[in-house]
Each structure stands twice: as C-alpha cells, then as structure tokens.
C-alpha positions as CSV (number, residue, x, y, z in Angstrom):
1,M,35.9,85.2,109.3
2,V,35.0,88.7,108.1
3,R,31.9,89.2,106.0
4,A,30.6,91.9,103.8
5,R,27.3,92.5,102.0
6,I,26.8,93.6,98.3
7,S,24.6,96.6,97.8
8,S,21.7,96.9,95.3
9,K,24.2,98.7,93.0
10,G,26.6,95.8,93.2
11,Q,29.0,97.7,95.5
12,L,31.0,95.9,98.1
13,T,32.4,97.6,101.2
14,I,35.7,96.0,102.3
15,P,35.6,95.7,106.1
16,Q,37.9,98.0,108.1
17,E,39.9,95.1,109.5
18,I,40.8,93.9,106.0
19,R,41.6,97.4,104.8
20,E,43.9,98.0,107.7
21,R,45.6,94.6,107.4
22,Y,46.5,95.2,103.7
23,G,47.0,98.9,103.9
24,L,44.1,99.7,101.5
25,D,42.9,103.3,101.2
26,T,40.5,105.3,99.0
27,G,41.4,104.9,95.4
28,D,43.4,101.7,95.8
29,E,42.5,98.9,93.4
30,V,41.8,95.3,94.0
31,E,41.6,92.4,91.5
32,F,39.0,89.7,91.7
33,I,40.3,86.2,90.8
34,S,37.6,83.7,89.8
35,E,38.2,80.1,90.4
36,E,36.1,77.0,90.1
37,K,35.3,76.8,93.9
38,G,34.8,80.5,94.4
39,A,36.5,83.9,94.0
40,Y,38.9,86.0,96.0
41,L,40.3,89.5,95.8
42,V,44.0,90.5,95.6
43,P,45.0,94.0,96.7
44,L,46.9,95.8,93.9
45,K,48.8,98.2,96.1
46,R,51.1,100.5,94.1
47,K,54.3,101.3,95.9
48,K,56.1,104.5,95.8
49,L,59.7,104.5,94.5
50,T,60.8,105.8,97.9
51,D,59.4,102.6,99.5
52,L,62.2,100.7,97.8
53,Y,64.9,102.7,99.6
54,G,67.2,100.3,101.5
55,V,65.9,97.1,99.9
56,L,69.3,96.4,98.2
57,P,72.5,96.6,100.2
58,A,75.0,99.3,99.2
59,T,78.1,97.5,97.9
60,R,80.2,100.6,97.3
61,P,80.2,104.1,98.6
62,W,78.1,106.8,96.9
63,V,80.2,108.9,94.5
64,G,77.8,111.9,94.6
65,M,75.3,113.2,92.2
66,K,77.8,115.3,90.1
67,R,80.2,112.4,89.6
68,A,77.4,109.9,88.9
69,R,76.1,112.2,86.2
70,E,79.5,112.4,84.6
71,I,79.9,108.6,84.7
72,Y,76.5,107.9,83.2
73,S,76.6,110.7,80.6
74,K,80.0,109.3,79.4
75,K,78.5,105.8,79.1
76,L,75.4,107.1,77.3
77,G,77.6,109.0,74.9
78,E,79.7,105.9,74.2
79,E,76.5,103.8,73.7
80,Y,75.0,106.4,71.3
81,A,78.3,106.6,69.3
82,R,78.4,102.8,69.1
83,K,74.8,102.4,68.0
84,N,75.0,105.2,65.5
85,K,78.6,104.6,64.4
86,V,79.6,108.1,65.1
87,R,83.4,108.6,64.6
88,R,85.4,111.0,66.6
C-alpha cells in the first residue's frame, strides 16, 4: 500500500510509484470520485492522436493523400449540394 500526506494548503503529492505506473506527469489531471466508503482518484490522461496509430487494422491499401483528398472533396461537394439543393 502506498501512502501520501496532505499538506497544510490541502495539496497532495502523488507518490512516484503511482505516477510511474499510470504515466502521470506535470500538468496531467486526476479526478476524485467520492463514494460512501471512501474516495479514489482516476487519472485523466489525455492521449495524443498519434497514440491511436495502428489501433485499427488496415482493411484496404492506402490510396495516397492526393487521391484521398479528391475522393473526400467529391463526397463533401455532393453532400453540400444535397443539403442545399444546388442544381447542376
């Protein structure tokens, strides 16, 4: 069991063992959950978008940035035309 002491200003230092285990660093936030039998804290670790790379399997080959922009701009144009009833 790891213990910490609250300072006279109400500050709590999270022990190094806990910070390392949950990857907490300066500026990270934690949430205190209060329950009937006591309270606990939950690390609110924000992830970078790059941390998600490789989470989902690639189901088809990458068409390249230029082709992807062409595909999505065409779809966005069609959606805009449909929503705004633009006739060509």
